[in-house]
matplotlib code that plots the C-alpha trace (Angstrom):
import matplotlib.pyplot as plt

x = [23.7, 22.9, 19.9, 20.7, 17.8, 17.6, 14.9, 13.8, 11.4, 11.6, 15.3, 17.9, 17.4, 20.9, 22.5, 20.2, 21.2, 24.9, 24.3, 22.6, 25.3, 28.0, 26.1, 25.4, 29.1, 29.2, 28.4, 27.6, 24.6, 21.8, 19.1, 18.8, 15.4, 14.5, 11.5, 9.8, 8.0, 5.3, 7.3, 5.2, 6.5, 6.7, 10.1, 10.3, 11.8, 15.4, 18.3, 19.5, 17.0, 13.4, 11.2, 8.6, 6.2, 4.0, 1.7, 2.3, 1.6, 4.4, 8.1, 9.2, 12.7, 12.3, 9.1, 10.7, 13.6, 11.1, 9.4, 12.8, 13.5, 10.2, 10.7, 14.2, 14.9, 18.4, 19.2, 22.0, 20.9, 23.0, 20.9, 22.3, 21.1, 20.2, 23.1, 25.9, 28.5, 29.6, 33.2, 34.3, 36.7, 35.1, 37.2, 36.6, 32.9, 32.8, 34.5, 31.9, 29.1, 30.5, 30.7, 27.0, 26.0, 27.7, 26.3, 29.5, 28.2, 24.6, 24.9, 27.8, 27.7, 29.8, 31.1, 30.6, 33.0, 31.3, 32.8, 32.1, 32.3, 34.4, 35.2, 34.5, 36.9, 36.5, 37.2, 36.9, 36.5, 35.7, 34.9, 31.6, 31.5, 31.3, 28.1, 25.1, 25.3, 22.6, 23.8, 25.3, 24.6, 25.1, 23.0, 21.2, 17.6, 16.2, 17.8, 16.2, 12.8, 13.0, 13.1, 10.4, 12.6, 13.3, 11.2, 8.7, 8.5, 11.8, 10.4, 13.3, 17.1, 18.8, 18.0, 16.7, 20.3, 21.2, 18.0, 18.5, 22.1, 21.3, 18.3, 20.4, 23.1, 20.6, 19.3, 22.7, 23.6, 27.0, 27.1, 30.4, 31.5, 33.5, 35.5, 36.4, 37.3, 35.5, 31.9, 31.3, 28.5, 28.3, 27.1, 23.8, 21.3, 18.9, 15.9, 12.4, 11.4, 14.3, 13.4, 9.8, 11.0, 8.8, 11.5, 13.3, 16.3, 14.0, 11.7, 14.7, 16.1, 12.7, 12.4, 15.9, 14.9, 12.6, 14.3, 12.3, 13.9, 11.0, 9.2, 5.6, 3.9, 6.6, 4.1, 1.9, 2.4, 2.0, -0.4, 2.0, 0.3, 3.1, 2.7, 3.8, 7.5, 7.4, 6.1, 3.5, 4.8, 3.1, 2.1, -0.7, 0.0, -3.1, -2.8, -6.1, -7.8, -11.4, -13.5, -17.1, -17.8, -14.3, -15.6, -17.7, -14.9, -12.5, -14.9, -15.0, -11.2, -11.0, -13.4, -11.1, -8.3, -10.5, -11.0, -7.2, -6.2, -2.9, -3.7, -0.4, -0.6, -1.4, -3.2, -1.8, -3.9, -2.4, -5.0, -3.4, -4.8, -8.3, -10.3, -10.4, -14.1, -13.8, -10.9, -11.3, -11.6, -9.2, -11.5, -14.6, -12.6, -11.2, -14.8, -16.1, -13.2, -12.1, -10.3, -8.0, -5.0, -5.9, -3.8, -4.7, -2.2, -2.6, -0.6, -1.9, -0.5, -2.3, 0.6, 0.5, 4.3, 4.6, 1.8, 3.4, 6.8, 5.1, 3.6, 7.0, 8.6, 5.8, 5.4, 6.1, 5.8, 8.8, 7.0, 4.9, 1.9, 1.0, -2.8, -5.0, -8.0, -10.5, -9.0, -10.0, -7.4, -8.1, -8.2, -5.0, -3.0, -0.7, -0.1, 0.8, 3.0, 5.0, 5.2, 6.5, 9.3, 10.1, 10.9, 13.0, 16.5, 17.4, 14.2, 13.3, 9.6, 7.1, 4.1, 1.0, -1.6, -4.8, -8.3, -9.7, -13.4, -15.0, -17.8, -19.3, -19.3, -19.3, -16.3, -13.9, -10.4, -7.7, -3.9, -1.1, 1.5, 5.1, 8.3, 10.1, 13.4, 15.1, 14.2, 10.5, 10.1, 12.3, 11.3, 7.6, 6.1, 2.5, 0.6, 3.8, 2.9, 0.2, 1.6, -1.2, -0.2, 3.3, 4.7, 8.2, 10.6, 10.3, 14.0, 13.8, 11.2, 13.2, 16.1, 14.2, 11.7, 8.9, 9.9, 7.9, 8.5, 6.1, 2.3, 1.5, 3.5, 5.8, 5.0, 6.2, 9.3, 10.1, 9.5, 12.1, 14.6, 14.3, 14.8, 17.9, 19.4, 19.2, 16.5, 14.9, 11.1, 9.6, 6.1, 4.0, 2.4, -1.1, -4.0, -4.3, -6.3, -9.4, -8.5, -11.4, -11.8, -14.1, -14.3, -13.0, -9.8, -6.4, -5.8, -8.9, -8.3, -4.6, -4.3, -2.4, 0.0, 0.8, 1.6, 3.8, 5.7, 6.1, 7.5, 9.9, 11.0, 11.6, 13.5, 15.7, 16.7, 17.0, 19.7, 21.6, 21.5, 22.0, 20.2, 22.3, 21.1, 17.5, 17.8, 19.2, 16.5, 13.8, 15.1, 15.3, 12.6, 10.4, 9.2, 5.5, 4.5, 2.4, -0.2, -2.8, -5.4, -7.9, -11.1, -14.0, -17.5, -18.3, -15.1, -16.0, -19.5, -18.0, -15.3, -16.8, -19.1, -22.7, -23.9, -21.3, -21.7, -24.2, -24.1, -26.1, -26.1, -25.0, -25.3, -24.4, -27.3, -26.7, -27.1, -30.3, -31.7, -31.0, -33.2, -36.0, -35.5, -36.4, -35.2, -35.7, -39.3, -40.7, -39.1, -41.6, -40.0, -36.8, -37.8, -36.6, -36.2, -37.8, -35.2, -36.0, -33.3, -33.0, -30.7, -27.8, -24.3, -21.1, -17.7, -16.8, -15.4, -14.6, -15.3, -18.9, -21.3, -25.1, -25.8, -28.6, -28.3, -30.6, -32.6, -32.4, -29.2, -28.3, -25.7, -23.5, -26.0, -29.0, -27.3, -25.5, -28.4, -29.7, -26.2, -25.7, -29.0, -28.3, -24.6, -25.7, -27.7, -25.8, -22.6, -23.3, -21.1, -21.2, -20.9, -20.6, -22.2, -18.6, -16.6, -13.4, -11.3, -10.6, -12.8, -13.5, -11.3, -12.8, -13.7, -15.1, -15.8, -12.2, -11.1, -12.8, -10.3, -11.0, -8.8, -6.8, -8.7, -12.1, -15.1, -17.1, -20.9, -21.7, -25.0, -25.6, -25.3, -28.2, -28.8, -32.1, -32.0, -35.6, -34.6, -31.9, -34.4, -36.8, -34.0, -32.9, -36.5, -37.1, -34.8, -31.3, -30.1, -31.2, -29.0, -26.6, -23.2, -21.3, -18.7, -19.4, -22.0, -23.9, -21.7, -22.0, -19.5, -20.3, -18.8, -18.9, -17.5, -18.8, -21.8, -22.7, -24.4, -24.0, -23.2, -24.4, -21.7, -22.5, -19.0, -16.3, -16.1, -13.3, -15.9, -17.8, -20.7, -21.1, -20.7, -23.5, -25.8, -25.4, -25.8, -29.0, -30.6, -29.7, -30.9, -34.3, -34.9, -36.1, -35.1, -31.3, -28.9, -25.9, -22.7, -19.3, -16.4, -12.6, -10.1, -10.2, -13.9, -13.7, -16.6, -15.3, -16.3, -15.9, -12.4]
y = [2.6, -0.9, -3.2, -6.9, -8.9, -12.7, -14.6, -17.9, -20.8, -24.3, -24.3, -25.2, -23.0, -23.7, -22.3, -19.3, -18.5, -18.9, -16.4, -14.0, -14.4, -13.4, -10.4, -9.1, -8.7, -5.6, -2.3, -0.8, -3.2, -1.4, -4.1, -7.6, -8.6, -12.3, -12.7, -16.0, -16.6, -19.1, -21.7, -24.7, -24.2, -20.4, -19.1, -18.4, -15.2, -15.0, -13.4, -10.2, -10.3, -9.1, -11.7, -10.6, -13.4, -13.7, -16.4, -17.9, -21.2, -20.9, -20.0, -16.9, -15.7, -12.5, -11.5, -12.3, -10.0, -7.2, -7.6, -7.2, -4.1, -2.6, -3.2, -1.9, 1.4, 2.0, 3.2, 0.6, -3.0, -6.2, -9.1, -12.5, -16.0, -17.8, -20.3, -17.8, -16.8, -13.2, -12.6, -9.6, -7.3, -4.3, -1.7, -3.4, -3.6, 0.1, 1.1, -0.8, 0.8, 4.3, 3.7, 2.7, 5.7, 8.3, 6.9, 5.7, 2.1, 1.1, -2.7, -4.9, -8.5, -9.9, -13.2, -16.2, -19.1, -22.5, -25.2, -28.7, -29.5, -32.7, -33.9, -30.4, -28.7, -26.6, -28.6, -28.1, -24.3, -22.5, -18.9, -18.5, -16.9, -13.1, -12.8, -11.9, -14.2, -13.4, -15.1, -11.9, -8.4, -4.8, -2.2, 1.1, 0.5, 3.5, 2.3, -1.2, 0.4, 2.7, -0.2, -2.2, -4.5, -8.2, -9.8, -12.1, -14.3, -15.7, -17.6, -19.9, -19.4, -18.5, -15.9, -13.1, -12.0, -11.9, -10.0, -7.4, -6.7, -6.4, -4.0, -1.8, -1.6, -0.8, 2.0, 3.5, 2.3, 0.9, -2.8, -4.1, -7.7, -8.0, -11.2, -12.2, -15.3, -14.1, -14.8, -18.5, -20.9, -24.5, -26.7, -28.5, -30.4, -28.7, -26.7, -28.1, -26.0, -27.4, -31.0, -30.5, -29.0, -25.9, -23.5, -24.8, -23.4, -22.8, -20.7, -18.8, -18.2, -16.9, -14.4, -13.1, -12.0, -9.3, -6.0, -3.7, -2.2, -1.9, -4.9, -4.6, -6.7, -6.9, -8.9, -11.6, -14.8, -13.8, -11.9, -9.0, -5.7, -3.2, -1.8, 1.8, 1.6, 0.4, 2.8, 2.0, 1.0, 4.0, 7.5, 8.7, 12.4, 14.6, 18.4, 20.1, 23.5, 24.6, 24.8, 24.0, 20.2, 19.6, 17.7, 15.3, 14.7, 14.1, 11.5, 9.7, 9.8, 8.4, 5.7, 4.5, 4.3, 2.4, -0.2, -0.8, -4.5, -3.4, -1.7, -0.9, 2.9, 6.2, 9.2, 12.7, 15.6, 19.1, 21.8, 24.8, 28.3, 27.5, 29.9, 28.6, 28.0, 25.9, 23.7, 19.9, 18.5, 15.7, 14.3, 14.2, 12.4, 9.9, 9.2, 8.9, 6.5, 4.7, 2.1, 4.7, 6.2, 9.8, 12.9, 16.4, 19.3, 23.0, 25.7, 29.2, 29.8, 28.4, 26.4, 22.9, 22.5, 23.7, 21.4, 18.4, 19.2, 19.5, 16.1, 14.6, 16.0, 14.5, 11.2, 8.0, 5.7, 4.4, 5.2, 8.2, 7.7, 11.0, 11.5, 14.3, 15.0, 14.5, 11.4, 7.8, 5.0, 1.4, -1.2, -2.9, 0.3, 0.1, -3.6, -3.5, -0.5, -2.2, -5.3, -3.2, -1.8, -5.3, -6.5, -3.5, -3.4, -0.1, 1.7, 4.9, 4.7, 4.1, 5.6, 4.3, 4.7, 6.6, 7.3, 10.9, 11.4, 14.8, 15.7, 18.2, 16.3, 12.8, 12.0, 9.2, 9.3, 6.7, 7.5, 5.0, 7.6, 7.0, 5.6, 8.3, 8.4, 11.1, 9.7, 9.9, 12.8, 15.2, 13.9, 13.3, 15.7, 15.5, 13.0, 11.4, 10.9, 11.7, 12.9, 11.5, 8.0, 8.7, 6.3, 7.3, 6.4, 9.0, 9.6, 10.6, 13.2, 14.5, 15.0, 16.1, 18.6, 20.4, 23.9, 26.2, 29.2, 27.7, 28.2, 25.5, 22.9, 22.0, 18.3, 18.3, 20.3, 17.7, 14.9, 16.3, 17.0, 13.4, 12.3, 14.4, 13.2, 9.6, 8.3, 5.1, 5.5, 2.6, 2.4, -0.2, -1.3, -1.0, 1.4, 2.7, 5.9, 7.8, 11.5, 13.8, 16.8, 19.6, 23.3, 24.0, 21.9, 23.5, 21.8, 23.6, 27.0, 27.1, 25.1, 27.8, 28.4, 24.7, 24.5, 27.5, 25.9, 22.7, 24.6, 26.6, 23.5, 21.5, 24.4, 24.8, 21.1, 21.0, 23.7, 21.6, 18.3, 20.1, 20.3, 17.6, 15.1, 16.2, 15.7, 12.2, 11.1, 12.4, 10.2, 7.1, 4.5, 4.5, 1.1, 0.8, 0.7, -2.4, -1.7, -4.0, -3.7, -1.6, -1.7, -3.8, -2.2, -3.7, -2.1, 1.2, 1.2, 0.3, 3.0, 6.0, 8.4, 7.5, 10.7, 10.6, 10.0, 9.2, 5.5, 2.8, -0.9, -2.6, -6.1, -7.9, -9.1, -12.8, -12.0, -10.0, -13.0, -15.2, -12.9, -13.2, -9.7, -9.2, -5.7, -6.1, -7.2, -6.2, -3.3, -3.6, -7.0, -5.4, -4.7, -6.6, -5.7, -2.4, -1.4, -0.8, -1.5, -0.2, -1.1, 1.2, 1.2, 0.7, 1.5, 2.7, 1.2, -2.5, -2.5, -1.6, -3.8, -3.7, -3.8, -3.1, -0.3, 0.7, 3.7, 5.6, 7.3, 6.6, 7.8, 5.4, 5.1, 4.4, 1.9, -0.2, -2.4, -2.9, -3.7, -6.3, -7.9, -8.3, -9.2, -12.4, -13.6, -12.5, -10.8, -7.1, -4.0, -0.5, 2.4, 6.0, 8.8, 10.1, 7.0, 6.1, 6.9, 10.5, 11.0, 9.1, 9.5, 10.6, 7.5, 7.4, 4.6, 4.9, 3.1, -0.1, -2.8, -5.4, -8.4, -8.2, -9.5, -9.2, -6.9, -6.1, -5.7, -2.4, -0.6, 3.1, 5.2, 4.5, 6.9, 5.5, 2.3, 1.5, 1.3, -1.3, -3.2, -3.4, -4.5, -7.3, -8.5, -8.5, -11.5, -9.9, -12.3, -15.2, -14.4, -17.2, -15.5, -18.7, -18.1, -14.4, -12.8, -9.6, -6.9, -3.2, -0.3, 2.9, 6.2, 9.8, 11.4, 13.1, 12.5, 9.9, 6.7, 2.9, 0.9, -2.7, -5.1, -8.5, -9.9, -9.8, -12.1, -13.0, -14.6, -12.3, -14.8, -14.9, -11.1, -10.6, -13.0, -11.3, -7.9, -8.7, -10.4, -7.6, -4.9, -6.7, -6.3, -3.1, 0.4, 0.2, 0.2, -2.2, -1.7, -3.4, -1.7, -2.1, -0.6, 3.1, 3.2, 3.1, 1.9, -1.4, -2.2, -5.8, -6.6]
z = [34.0, 32.5, 32.7, 32.2, 30.7, 30.7, 28.8, 30.4, 29.9, 31.4, 31.6, 34.2, 37.2, 38.5, 35.3, 35.5, 39.0, 38.1, 35.3, 37.7, 40.3, 37.8, 36.6, 40.2, 40.7, 38.4, 40.0, 36.6, 36.2, 38.1, 37.6, 36.4, 34.8, 34.2, 31.8, 32.7, 29.5, 30.5, 32.3, 33.4, 36.9, 37.5, 38.7, 42.4, 43.7, 42.5, 44.5, 42.9, 40.1, 39.3, 37.7, 35.1, 34.7, 31.5, 30.4, 27.0, 25.3, 22.8, 23.4, 21.6, 22.4, 20.5, 22.4, 25.7, 24.7, 23.8, 27.2, 28.9, 26.8, 27.8, 31.5, 31.5, 33.4, 31.8, 28.3, 27.9, 27.9, 28.3, 26.8, 27.8, 27.5, 30.8, 30.5, 29.8, 32.3, 31.9, 33.2, 31.3, 33.1, 34.8, 33.0, 29.6, 30.3, 31.2, 28.0, 25.9, 27.9, 27.3, 23.6, 23.5, 25.7, 23.5, 20.4, 18.9, 18.8, 18.7, 19.2, 20.4, 19.4, 22.2, 20.9, 23.2, 23.8, 23.8, 25.9, 27.3, 31.0, 31.4, 35.0, 36.3, 33.8, 30.7, 27.5, 23.7, 24.1, 20.8, 20.0, 18.2, 14.7, 14.4, 12.4, 14.5, 17.5, 20.0, 23.2, 24.6, 23.3, 24.6, 22.9, 23.0, 24.2, 22.2, 18.9, 19.3, 20.2, 17.2, 14.8, 16.5, 18.6, 17.9, 15.2, 16.9, 13.8, 15.0, 18.0, 18.7, 19.2, 15.9, 13.2, 15.4, 16.1, 12.3, 11.6, 14.3, 13.3, 9.6, 10.3, 12.5, 9.9, 7.1, 9.4, 9.6, 13.1, 14.1, 14.9, 16.2, 16.8, 20.0, 20.5, 24.0, 25.9, 29.0, 28.1, 28.4, 27.3, 28.2, 25.4, 25.7, 23.5, 21.0, 22.2, 22.2, 19.3, 17.2, 18.3, 17.2, 13.9, 14.5, 13.4, 10.3, 8.5, 5.5, 7.6, 9.0, 5.5, 4.3, 7.1, 6.6, 3.0, 4.5, 3.5, 5.9, 8.9, 11.2, 12.8, 14.0, 16.6, 19.3, 21.5, 20.0, 21.9, 25.5, 27.7, 28.3, 28.6, 28.9, 25.4, 25.8, 25.0, 21.4, 18.8, 16.1, 12.7, 11.0, 11.7, 9.4, 8.7, 8.1, 7.7, 7.8, 7.9, 8.4, 5.2, 4.1, 4.5, 6.0, 9.0, 7.0, 4.5, 7.4, 9.0, 5.7, 5.5, 9.1, 8.3, 5.5, 8.1, 10.4, 7.6, 7.1, 7.3, 8.8, 12.1, 13.8, 13.2, 14.9, 13.4, 13.9, 12.6, 12.5, 12.5, 10.8, 10.6, 11.6, 13.8, 17.4, 17.3, 14.2, 15.3, 15.6, 19.1, 19.9, 22.6, 20.3, 17.5, 20.0, 21.3, 17.7, 16.7, 19.9, 17.8, 16.2, 18.1, 17.2, 18.3, 17.2, 17.2, 16.5, 14.8, 14.3, 10.8, 7.8, 6.3, 4.9, 4.9, 8.5, 9.5, 7.9, 9.4, 12.8, 12.5, 11.4, 14.6, 16.8, 15.0, 16.8, 13.8, 11.9, 8.7, 7.8, 5.5, 4.0, 3.8, 2.7, 5.0, 2.2, 0.5, 1.0, 1.3, 0.1, 2.9, 1.9, 1.4, 4.4, 4.3, 0.6, 0.9, 3.7, 1.5, -1.4, 0.9, 2.1, -1.4, -2.5, -0.9, 0.7, -0.2, 1.6, 0.9, -1.9, -3.7, -5.5, -8.2, -7.5, -8.7, -8.7, -8.0, -8.7, -6.3, -8.7, -12.0, -10.6, -12.9, -12.0, -13.5, -12.9, -12.9, -12.7, -12.0, -13.0, -11.5, -9.5, -11.3, -13.2, -16.6, -16.1, -13.8, -15.9, -19.3, -18.8, -16.2, -15.1, -13.0, -11.8, -8.2, -5.7, -2.5, -0.4, -1.6, -0.3, 2.3, 3.7, 6.5, 9.2, 9.3, 5.6, 6.2, 9.2, 6.8, 3.8, 5.3, 3.5, 2.4, 4.7, 2.5, 0.0, 0.2, -2.4, -4.2, -1.3, -1.8, -5.5, -4.6, -1.9, -4.3, -6.8, -4.0, -2.9, -6.6, -7.1, -3.8, -5.0, -2.7, -3.8, -3.8, -5.8, -7.1, -5.2, -8.4, -6.8, -6.7, -3.1, -2.9, -4.0, -4.3, -3.8, -6.1, -4.9, -5.2, -1.7, -2.0, -2.1, -5.5, -7.0, -5.5, -6.0, -9.2, -11.1, -8.2, -8.0, -11.7, -11.4, -8.5, -10.5, -13.5, -11.4, -9.5, -12.7, -14.3, -11.3, -11.3, -15.0, -14.6, -12.2, -14.2, -17.5, -20.8, -22.4, -19.8, -20.2, -24.0, -23.4, -21.1, -23.4, -26.1, -23.9, -24.0, -20.9, -19.7, -19.1, -15.5, -14.7, -12.0, -10.5, -7.7, -9.6, -7.4, -8.4, -8.6, -5.2, -3.8, -5.2, -3.7, -0.3, -0.4, -2.1, -0.1, -0.1, -1.8, -4.6, -8.3, -11.0, -11.6, -13.5, -13.3, -16.5, -17.8, -21.1, -23.4, -22.5, -18.8, -19.6, -21.5, -18.5, -16.4, -18.9, -20.4, -24.1, -25.0, -28.7, -28.7, -25.3, -23.5, -20.6, -19.7, -18.7, -15.1, -12.0, -8.3, -8.9, -11.4, -15.1, -17.7, -21.2, -24.1, -25.0, -26.6, -24.8, -26.4, -29.9, -33.1, -32.9, -29.2, -29.5, -27.5, -27.1, -23.3, -20.8, -18.3, -15.5, -16.8, -13.6, -12.5, -8.8, -6.4, -4.4, -1.5, -3.8, -6.1, -3.5, -2.5, -6.1, -7.3, -4.7, -5.5, -9.2, -8.7, -6.8, -9.8, -13.0, -13.9, -13.7, -13.8, -12.5, -15.0, -14.2, -16.2, -16.5, -17.5, -15.7, -18.8, -19.6, -22.6, -25.8, -28.9, -32.2, -34.1, -37.7, -40.1, -41.4, -38.2, -39.5, -40.2, -42.9, -43.6, -46.8, -49.9, -48.0, -48.2, -45.1, -45.3, -43.5, -43.0, -43.4, -40.2, -37.8, -34.9, -33.6, -31.5, -32.5, -36.1, -35.3, -33.1, -36.1, -38.4, -36.0, -35.5, -39.2, -39.8, -40.0, -37.3, -39.5, -42.5, -43.3, -42.8, -41.8, -39.1, -39.1, -36.8, -36.6, -35.0, -34.3, -35.0, -33.1, -34.4, -33.3, -36.4, -38.4, -36.2, -33.6, -34.6, -35.2, -38.3, -38.4, -39.6, -41.2, -41.5, -44.2, -47.2, -49.7, -52.1, -54.5, -54.7, -50.9, -50.7, -53.3, -51.5, -48.1, -49.6, -51.5, -48.5, -46.1, -48.4, -48.8, -45.0, -43.4, -44.7, -44.1, -47.0, -46.8, -48.8, -49.2, -47.5, -47.4, -45.0, -44.2, -44.7, -48.6, -50.6, -52.0, -55.6, -56.7, -58.0]

ax = plt.figure().add_subplot(projection="3d")
ax.plot(x, y, z, "-o")
ax.set_aspect("equal")
plt.show()
C-alpha cells in the first residue's frame, strides 16, 4: 500500500536505523527504500530496508528523493528524513493513506516536532511551521511524477519542499498541512552544504520565483540509470499524411528538432489517412534519428484534429509543442518557450512569431503575430497566431480538445475557445519557426475553407460577447508587440532547406572599397572568391543606398559557403529576390522632406546606373556642399528611377553656387525643391 523512502548521505547510521525500525512497525508500509546518495562509506545491508546505492560527487536531496520515487512499487509514498521518528497512530495513518489513494489529497505535509535530547529526555519540543516542510510527506506517486518530481536545482535541505507544494497547488492538486505531535526530529547542526555556503538563501529565493509547474532533469548529479518513470518535459505533436515531398520535408523538420538546445522531449507522429504502403515506418525513423525519442501512431481516417487529439491522449510530456510536419523550428524554441512560461504566473502555454518561406516563389515574409486576448483577436483578425508555434500544457489540450467535426480550421477554433474561456497564452516575444508554404500543403489546398471557418468562428463568438463589446475593443488602443530573435543571415542559411530560395550576397560601398572593388570606374574589379558583384539600389525614398550585390542568384546550398567566406572579411548581408517585407509601398518625389526655409538640390529622374556612374566620376563628388553629402532618392512612381540629392540650403547664394556647378557637369539637370516635390523658386 505504501512505500517509505529515506534519502541518506554520510549521516548518523544509528539515527537512520532508528527511523527504519519505527517504520517497519507499520503493516501498511510494504517496503522501505534507503537511497544511499554517494556516501564515502557505502551503507551495509540494513534490516527491514532495501538500499539503492548510487555514485555522486555532490549531495542532492531532491535527486535522491526522485530516485526513491522511481524505485517505489506502491502508488502512495511516505518520504521521510533519515533522522525522523515516525510514531503516528495506525488508524490515523491509514486515514491519511486512503485520502491520498482516492485522490482527495495529493500531498500531505506532515508537520514535524523538533526537540533536543537532554539527559536522555525530550526537551524544548516545538512544532515546525505549516508552510512546505519536507521532513515528512505522504503523497501520490503519480502526481509527483507528472510534474517532474522534486527540483534538482535545490540540492540541499530547504526550498525543495516549498517548491513542490506550490507547483502542485498551481496544478490544481490538493496540498494539506497535517500538524501532529507524533512525528519527531532531534535537532542537530547545519548540513555540510550550508556550512560551505553552497546553497544560499538568495539562491533559494531565486529558484522559488520560477512560475512553471514541471521540472525537467530529475537526475543530474548521480550515475542513476532508472530513467523510465519520469516523463519528458515536452511531447512534440506532429500530424502528417502522405503527399508529394512529404518524407523529405518531414526529415528537415526532424533535423530542426534534433538541433534544439533543450533536449528533454519526445516526438509523437500521427499518420492519418495515408495508404498503408505510404505510411511512415517508426523503426526506420528511429534508426535515422537515434538521438530522438520518436513514436509513430496510425489512424485510418484523414483528419488533422483527430490525429492531434490522439497524440494528446498518448503524450507523456507535461507540455505539448504543436508542430507541422513541414515546418522548421529555431534551435532555441523550446528553451525560450519554457522560459516564457516560467516568467508569467498561471500561464497555460505560449505562442511565438514566425517567418513564412514559399518554396515556389522563394519569398520570405515575417509575422510578429498578436497577443492572444479578446481585444486583439476580435478587433484585429488575421495573422494573430501560428498554431505550429503553439506550446501548451498537456492538461489544457486534454480539456480543450480539437473539434473533430472540422476538416480544416480546427486550430483557429481551438484558439478562440481558449481565449473565451480565459486561458492565459502569452506571446514569447521571439521568432521561433519557419513556416513552409508549398502547393501540396493543407493551407494552400484548403485556404478558402480555412477562411470560412475563421469567419464562422469569429461570428459565433461575437454573438456571445455582444456587438457593444466588439465596438468598444475596436476603439481601444492596441499596444505594439515587441518581438526579438529575428534570425541572422547565418542562422537562415543554417535553418532553411538547402535547395530553397533565390539569394544574393550584399555589401555596403565602404566594405566593397575595403576589398579593393571600384564599381564606379572599373566594374571588372568587383570579383572575389569566384563571385562577381555589381552595384544596385537598396531601399526607396530617404532610405535609398547604393550597395553591391552578387550578380548570380543562388539557393541556400550554393550561397552558404560563399557567404561564410565574405562574412569573415567584411560585413555582408543576405538578400532575397523576394524581400522579407511584404512589398514596397508606392513612393514618389512628393515624399522628399526638406527642412523649413531650405531648398534641396535634386536631379532629374535617372533610370540608368551608368549615367549616375559617369556623373559621379565627372566631379560631382568634389562639389563643395559643406556638411551635406551626395545622397540618392529612389522612387517607383510615376516610374522607377533615382534622383541624386546634393543637400539642402537656407542660403540663396550657396544654393545658386551648387546648382550652377552641378548643372555644368554631365547631362543631368538639377533643380531646387521644397517639400511635397514642388519646384522651389527663390523667395
